C-alpha positions as CSV (number, residue, x, y, z in Angstrom):
1,E,20.5,0.6,-6.3
2,K,20.5,-3.2,-5.5
3,K,18.0,-2.6,-2.6
4,I,15.8,-0.5,-4.8
5,T,15.7,-3.2,-7.5
6,E,14.9,-5.8,-4.8
7,F,12.1,-3.6,-3.4
8,R,10.6,-3.2,-6.8
9,A,10.7,-6.9,-7.3
10,E,9.0,-7.4,-4.0
11,L,6.3,-4.9,-5.0
12,S,5.8,-6.8,-8.2
13,R,5.4,-10.1,-6.3
14,W,2.8,-8.5,-4.0
15,N,1.1,-6.9,-7.0
16,D,0.8,-10.3,-8.6
17,R,-0.4,-11.9,-5.3
18,V,-3.2,-9.4,-4.4
19,S,-6.6,-10.2,-5.9
20,Q,-9.5,-8.7,-4.0
21,Y,-7.6,-9.1,-0.7
22,V,-4.2,-10.5,0.2
23,V,-5.6,-14.0,0.6
24,G,-8.6,-14.6,-1.6
25,D,-12.0,-12.9,-1.5
26,D,-12.2,-12.3,2.3
27,F,-10.7,-9.6,4.5
28,T,-8.4,-11.5,6.9
29,M,-5.6,-10.9,9.4
30,A,-3.2,-10.9,6.4
31,D,-4.9,-7.6,5.3
32,I,-4.8,-6.2,8.8
33,I,-1.0,-6.7,8.8
34,F,-0.2,-5.9,5.2
35,F,-2.3,-2.8,4.5
36,P,-0.7,-0.5,7.2
37,V,2.7,-1.3,5.7
38,L,1.5,-0.4,2.2
39,A,-0.3,2.7,3.4
40,F,2.8,3.9,5.3
41,T,5.0,3.5,2.2
42,V,2.5,5.4,0.1
43,R,2.5,8.1,2.8
44,L,6.3,8.3,2.4
45,G,6.0,8.9,-1.3
46,L,5.7,5.5,-3.0
47,N,3.7,5.8,-6.2
48,I,1.8,2.6,-6.6
49,A,0.0,3.7,-9.8
50,N,2.1,1.3,-11.9
51,Y,1.1,-1.6,-9.6
52,K,-2.5,-1.9,-10.7
53,A,-3.6,-4.6,-8.3
54,L,-1.9,-2.9,-5.3
55,N,-3.3,0.5,-6.3
56,K,-6.9,-1.0,-6.5
57,Y,-6.4,-2.8,-3.2
58,Y,-5.1,0.4,-1.5
59,K,-8.0,2.5,-2.7
60,M,-10.5,-0.1,-1.8
61,L,-9.2,-0.7,1.8
62,K,-8.8,3.0,2.4
63,Q,-12.6,3.4,1.9
64,R,-13.4,0.7,4.4
65,P,-15.2,2.3,7.4
66,S,-12.7,0.7,9.9
67,V,-9.8,2.2,7.9
68,S,-11.2,5.6,7.0
69,S,-12.5,6.3,10.5
70,N,-9.0,5.5,12.0
71,W,-6.9,7.1,9.3
72,P,-4.3,9.4,10.9
73,P,-5.4,13.0,10.0
74,H,-1.9,14.2,9.6
75,W,-1.3,11.7,6.8
76,E,-3.6,13.6,4.5
77,N,-1.5,16.7,4.7
78,S,1.9,15.2,4.9
79,K,4.6,17.3,3.3
80,D,8.1,16.4,2.2
81,K,7.5,12.7,2.6
82,T,9.6,11.6,-0.2
83,F,11.6,8.6,1.1
84,F,10.1,6.2,-1.5
85,K,9.5,8.9,-4.2
86,D,12.0,7.4,-6.7
87,I,10.9,3.8,-6.4
């Protein structure tokens, strides 16, 4: 329970940090590093709907040509990926 609380606090910090991108108005190496981690946690069941800025960021980056053309096809149909479901 302590780790879940800490993870939620970390998500809140990132939610407060993200504006258009992780660092300001330009796509940078910070986004290249951060986005795959966020995308993987979403794939494993994290619901980011309550984190408005992260949700907007996730949806925006997922539409980038460089991301959408390299999106792992098996991620779209992942089943039973519920590791982060209750967070």
